[in-house]
C-alpha positions in Angstrom: -20.9 22.3 -18.8 -24.3 24.5 -18.2 -24.3 27.0 -15.6 -27.6 26.6 -14.2 -27.1 26.9 -10.4 -29.0 24.6 -8.2 -28.4 25.9 -4.6 -25.5 26.4 -2.4 -25.4 23.3 0.3 -22.7 23.7 3.0 -20.8 26.8 0.9 -20.4 24.9 -2.2 -22.2 25.7 -5.2 -23.9 22.8 -7.2 -24.6 23.3 -11.0 -26.6 20.9 -13.2 -24.5 20.1 -16.3 -25.9 20.0 -19.8 -25.9 16.0 -19.2 -28.6 16.4 -16.6 -26.2 15.3 -13.6 -25.2 17.4 -10.4 -21.8 18.9 -9.9 -20.1 20.4 -6.9 -17.8 23.6 -7.5 -14.9 24.1 -7.9 -13.8 20.6 -8.5 -16.5 19.5 -10.5 -17.4 16.4 -8.3 -20.8 14.4 -9.3 -23.1 14.8 -6.4 -26.2 12.9 -6.3 -29.3 12.7 -3.8 -29.1 10.0 -1.4 -32.1 8.6 0.6 -32.0 8.4 4.2 -34.3 6.9 6.8 -37.0 9.3 8.6 -34.9 12.1 7.0 -35.0 14.3 3.8 -33.0 13.6 1.0 -29.3 14.8 1.1 -26.4 15.5 -1.4 -23.7 13.0 -1.3 -20.5 12.9 -3.3 -21.3 10.1 -6.0 -18.2 8.6 -5.7 -15.8 9.0 -2.9 -12.7 6.9 -4.3 -11.5 4.5 -6.5 -13.0 1.8 -4.3 -15.9 3.2 -3.9 -16.5 3.5 -7.8 -15.4 -0.2 -8.0 -17.8 -0.9 -5.6 -20.8 0.9 -7.0 -20.0 -0.5 -10.4 -20.0 -4.0 -9.0 -16.4 -4.5 -10.7 -14.6 -5.8 -7.3 -16.1 -9.3 -8.1 -18.9 -8.5 -10.9 -20.4 -12.6 -10.5 -21.4 -11.8 -6.9 -22.9 -9.4 -5.4 -22.2 -10.6 -1.8 -18.6 -10.9 -2.3 -18.5 -7.8 -4.1 -19.7 -6.3 -0.7 -17.0 -8.1 1.3 -14.4 -6.9 -0.8 -15.5 -3.4 -0.5 -15.8 -3.9 3.5 -12.3 -5.3 3.3 -11.0 -2.8 1.1 -12.4 0.1 3.6 -11.2 -1.4 6.6 -7.7 -1.5 5.0 -8.2 2.1 4.3 -9.4 3.0 7.6 -6.7 1.3 9.3 -3.8 3.1 7.0 -5.4 6.4 8.0 -5.6 5.6 12.0 -1.9 4.2 12.0 -0.8 7.7 10.8 0.8 6.7 7.9 -1.2 9.7 6.0 -0.2 13.1 6.5 -2.9 14.8 8.4 -4.3 18.1 7.1 -4.5 20.1 10.2 -2.4 20.1 13.0 -2.5 18.2 16.4 -2.3 20.3 19.3 -0.5 18.1 22.2 -0.9 20.4 25.0 -4.9 20.7 24.9 -4.9 16.5 25.3 -5.0 14.6 28.7 -1.9 12.5 28.9 -4.1 9.3 29.4 -5.7 10.7 26.0 -2.2 10.7 24.3 -1.3 7.4 25.5 -4.6 5.7 24.3 -4.3 7.3 21.1 -0.4 6.0 20.5 -1.6 2.5 21.9 -4.6 2.4 19.0 -1.9 3.9 16.4 0.7 0.8 17.3 -2.3 -1.5 17.3 -3.2 -0.1 13.5 0.2 -0.2 12.7 0.7 -3.8 13.9 -2.3 -4.8 11.8 -1.4 -3.2 8.6 1.8 -5.0 9.0 0.3 -8.1 9.4 -2.3 -7.7 6.4 0.8 -6.5 4.1 2.8 -9.8 5.1 -0.5 -12.1 3.9 -0.6 -10.0 0.8 3.0 -10.5 -0.1 3.2 -9.5 -4.0 -0.3 -7.8 -3.7 0.4 -5.2 -1.5 1.8 -2.6 -3.9 -1.2 -2.7 -6.1 -3.5 -2.8 -3.3 -1.7 0.5 -1.7 -1.7 2.0 -5.1 -5.7 1.7 -5.5 -6.8 2.2 -1.5 -4.4 4.6 -0.2 -2.9 6.4 -3.1 -6.5 6.3 -5.0 -4.8 5.3 -8.5 -6.9 2.9 -10.8 -5.9 -0.8 -10.8 -6.3 -0.5 -15.0 -4.0 -3.6 -16.0 -3.9 -4.8 -12.4 -7.6 -5.2 -11.6 -6.9 -9.2 -11.3 -4.1 -8.8 -8.8 -6.3 -6.4 -6.9 -9.3 -8.4 -6.6 -6.9 -11.2 -5.5 -5.5 -9.1 -2.9 -8.9 -7.9 -2.0 -9.8 -11.6 -1.7 -6.9 -12.2 0.6 -8.0 -9.4 3.1 -11.6 -10.8 3.1 -10.0 -14.1 4.1 -7.7 -12.4 6.7 -10.6 -10.8 8.1 -13.3 -13.2 8.3 
């Protein structure tokens, strides 16, 4: 890659590759300028994860843009529930001593609700659950299980209509 430095956004160096695309150092994630209403353009990672890549390439449901959108929304909701349920290890510690007891109880109730919703979704997904978890949680490509992944997303769309 060419080392043409563009700028220093948020402490991370952005370079332009030989192909003309912008990359963030040190992980070489592709970034792009994103239009915002009433604000100047800003740089954003082009593909945040596999689900986002499939969505942007219209691969979730290639024949119908609206269904592609619905499948992305259902997949994103599943990812968010998984995160809120506390199933993923946090990068930063939560200091309990600084929280009010009522807030802790509300958080625990929210975590329990999210865990219950994940269990309900996995029960509906049945055999699709492993591929859904691989792609949405572990960020692994569906590869030869793309059909099962799409069918699993359709189950989630139907569940959360």
